[in-house]
N, C-alpha and C positions, 0 to 999 in steps of 0.2 A: 420744363423737365429739368431734372437736377443730374448734373454730372460730377462724379467725385474721384479724387485720388486721395484717399484718407491719409492722415499723419500716421506715422509709424509703419507703413508699408513702403516698399522700394518703388522708386519712380518707374513708370512704364519705360519699357525699352523700345516703343513705337509710338504710332500717332494713336492712341486709343484712350479711353477713361476707364478706370478699374471696375467702376460700377455706375450705372446709369438708372435712375428712377423717373418712371412717369406715371404719375397717379399712384395706383396700388401695384403696378407691376415695375420689377427690379430685374435687372440683367447684370450679372457679374461677369467680367472678363475672365479668361484663364487665369487661374491663380496658381502659383508653384510654390515650393519650398524656398523661399527666398528671404534672407533677413532685410532689414531697413536699408541697408547698404547696397542690396542687390547679390550678395553673396549666398551661393547654394549651401543649404543647412542639410546636414546629414547626408553626404553624397553617396554612400553606400547602402542606405537603410530606408527602404521603400516604406516601412511602418512609421518610421520618425518623420519623412518625408509627407506622409499623408497627413498626420498630425499637425506639422507646421502649416501645410497648404490649407487645411482646414481652419487653423487659427488665422490665416490670412484672409481667407474667405469671410469668417466672423467679423474680422476688423473693417473689411470693406463694407459689408452689409451694413454695420453699425453707422458707416458714415452717411448712409442715406435712411437711417431709422429702421432698418430691418434687422432680422436675427436669423440663425440657423433654422429655427422653427418654422419660419416663414418660406423656407426653400421648398419648391413644389418638384423641380427638376434638375438633376446633376449629369453632366457628362462628365466620365473619367477618362483621362487619357494616360495610358501607360506605355512605357518604352519598351516593357517585356512583359507577355503574358505569364511568364513564370512567377512574376510577382503579385499576380491577382490575389490568392489567399493572405498575404500578409497586409496588401493594401485594404482588402475587404474587412480584416479583424480590426485594423485601425479605424476604418470608415464607420464600423458598427459601434465603436466605443462613443462616437458622438450622435450618429444618426440613427442608431438602433430602435430608439423609442418612438420614433417619427420618421421612418425611412421614406424619403422622397422617391419619385420615378426616378430611374437612373439608367444611362447607357454606358457601356464600358469599351473603349476603342484602343487598338495598338497603333501607336504613331511614332514618328521621330520627333522629340522634343527639341527645343529651341538651345538647350544647353546639354552637352553629352552627360554631366552629372546628374540632371534631372531624370528621376525615375516615374514621376507622377504629376499630371496637372488636372485641375478640376474648374469647371465653369458651372455656373447655376444660374437659374432662374427662380425668383421668389415672388410670392403674391402676398401682399399685406391686406389686413382685414378692412381697411377703409382707403378712400381714394384721395384723401386730402394730402398735398405735397408740403 
């Protein structure tokens, strides 16, 4: 099993790996709009936060040899459902051509400035680690 906290991403704020790969299955922990130092990027802009969050997810996946195109399932956590249209538009910019399965939930996020968080499951075409 490969566990990774890839370079360029903020350090986890708790006891977890940002991404784990076993064979061809990849699980990415909740990603948020944080820079490498752990600062919230674009505190009042859900579209910009969604783009940054997806960029962080892509970096985490790359750390174990996966890409966004390998993503099979995403769970989106929104602080406020009024942000759904802007989040969805930014999400479509990336996932529009190969949309994975998705669920969207309203939750309280770890930092009040965060508006969106994503976690994902990816499946690679081959089982080699």
